[in-house]
C-alpha positions in Angstrom: 2.9 149.9 171.2 3.9 149.1 167.6 3.7 152.5 166.1 4.9 151.3 162.7 2.0 148.8 162.5 -0.5 151.6 163.3 0.9 154.3 161.0 2.5 152.5 158.1 -0.8 152.8 156.2 0.1 156.5 155.8 3.6 155.9 154.4 4.0 157.2 150.9 0.9 159.5 151.0 1.3 163.0 149.7 0.7 165.9 152.1 0.3 169.6 151.3 2.8 172.1 152.6 3.5 175.7 152.7 7.0 176.3 151.4 8.8 179.6 151.7 12.4 180.7 151.2 14.1 183.1 153.5 17.1 185.1 152.3 19.7 186.4 154.8 22.8 188.5 154.1 25.9 188.7 156.2 28.5 191.1 154.8 29.2 190.1 151.3 27.6 186.6 151.6 24.0 185.8 151.3 22.2 182.6 152.3 18.8 181.1 151.5 17.0 178.5 153.5 13.6 176.9 153.2 10.9 177.3 155.7 8.4 174.4 155.3 5.2 174.0 157.3 2.5 171.4 156.9 -0.9 172.6 155.7 -3.1 172.5 158.8 -6.1 171.3 156.8 -4.3 168.5 155.0 -6.6 165.4 155.3 -3.7 162.9 155.6 -2.2 164.8 158.6 -5.7 165.3 160.1 -6.3 161.5 160.0 -2.8 160.8 161.4 -3.5 163.3 164.2 -6.7 161.6 165.1 -5.1 158.1 165.1 -2.2 159.4 167.3 -4.7 161.0 169.7 -6.6 157.7 170.0 -3.3 156.2 171.2 -2.7 159.0 173.7 0.0 160.7 171.4 0.5 164.1 170.0 1.8 164.5 166.4 4.9 166.3 165.2 5.8 166.5 161.6 9.5 166.5 160.7 10.8 167.5 157.3 14.2 166.2 156.2 15.2 169.9 155.9 14.0 170.8 159.3 16.0 171.6 162.5 15.1 169.5 165.5 14.5 170.2 169.1 16.4 168.2 171.7 13.5 167.6 174.0 12.1 164.1 174.3 8.5 163.3 175.0 7.1 159.8 175.5 3.7 161.0 174.3 4.8 162.4 171.0 4.8 160.7 167.6 7.4 162.1 165.1 6.3 161.7 161.5 9.1 162.1 159.0 8.3 163.7 155.7 10.5 163.7 152.6 10.5 165.6 149.4 10.5 163.4 146.3 12.2 164.1 143.0 8.9 165.2 141.7 8.8 168.0 144.3 6.0 166.5 146.3 6.2 165.9 150.0 5.2 162.5 151.3 5.0 160.7 154.6 8.0 158.4 155.0 7.9 155.0 156.6 9.9 156.3 159.6 7.9 156.9 162.7 9.5 157.5 166.1 8.4 158.4 169.6 10.2 161.4 171.1 
């Protein structure tokens, strides 16, 4: 299955996200990290989820700032999302199975 051929039409499309920052303190040091989640009602992601489902795949959204799990699934499409210089999140042209 050529997933790039199927999903490239979504590359570059903006998606809506929920972005929160979490602040942690350890002794005298403090750290901040972003917690980014896709908006469940985003129309682009809904369309991608439908397209993936038609091919027998589930959809997982990966942000460039996200941590990754080590499990591999042959029925899962990983959609990579990047934050542009304008602060907007867009679907990249990188799609993987895993």
